[in-house]
N, C-alpha and C positions, 0 to 999 in steps of 0.2 A: 645241499641238505646233509646234515650230520646224522649218523646212526644214533639210536637210543638203545639203552640197555635197561633191563628190569632188575632192581636190587631190593633186598629186604634189609631194613634197618630197624632194630628193636621190634621185630615182628610186623612191621608195616611195609607194604610194597610201594616203591616209587619208580617212576620212569625217569631216567637221567641221560642227558647228552653224553656221548661216549668220551669226549675230551674232559667234560666236567667230572665224569666218573673217575677218570685216571687221576685227576687232581685230588679228588676226595680220597681215593685209595692211597695215594702217596702220602697225603696228610695223616691219615690214620696209621699207616705203617711207621711214619716217623715218630708219632706219639708212642706207639706200641714198643718201639725200641728203647724208650726211656725207662721201661720197667722190666727188671730181670726176673722177679718172682712171678711164677706162672699164675698162681691164684689171684694175686693182687692185680696183675696185668689184665686178667679176664674180667674182674670186677670193674676196674677203672674203665676199660674199653667198652663194656656194656653200658656204663653210665654215660660215657661220652657219646656213644652211638644213639642212646635214648634221647639225649638232649638235641643232637643233630636232627633226629627224626621229628622231634617237637618243632624245631625251627622250620623244617621243610613243610610240616603240616600247616603252619601259619601262612605259608606262601601258596600252597596248592589250592587252585581254584576248583578243580574237579579231579576225578580219579585218573584222567588221562593227561593231566598237566605234566610237562617235562621239566625237570630241574635243569637249569642252565648254569653256565660258568659263573655268571653274576651272582647266582644264588649261593654257589660254593664259596666264592670270595667273601660274600657277606657273612656266611656262617663262620668262616675262618677269622674274620674280624671280631665277631662276637665271642667265639670260643678261645681265641688266642693262637699264637703260633706254636708249633711243636716245641720250640726252645723255651717257651713260657712254662711248660709243664715240668715240675720237679719230680724226677724219677730217682731210681737207685742205681742207674748204670754208672760204670766207672768214670765216664766223661763228666758226670754231674758232681763228682767229688774233687775238690781242690784243697790243697793244704796251704 
């Protein structure tokens, strides 16, 4: 039996499997690194987290539903890989 953690995304509470949480956290961190401007990064991350919360809400059957690894993988398929996001970090610019 896996541990679950409680998280808040866009003001909504979710219960999530611990390994799924780690994958989601890593995913969001990789996207965050794409943007160097703090204000822009905060706005973009808020929008991304809001969309992920919407996708989770579509799957939640009740308030005790636990988000699983499969749910995270499906969200990543929908949202795209971190490399799909065009940011302003030096790695994104090529001459």
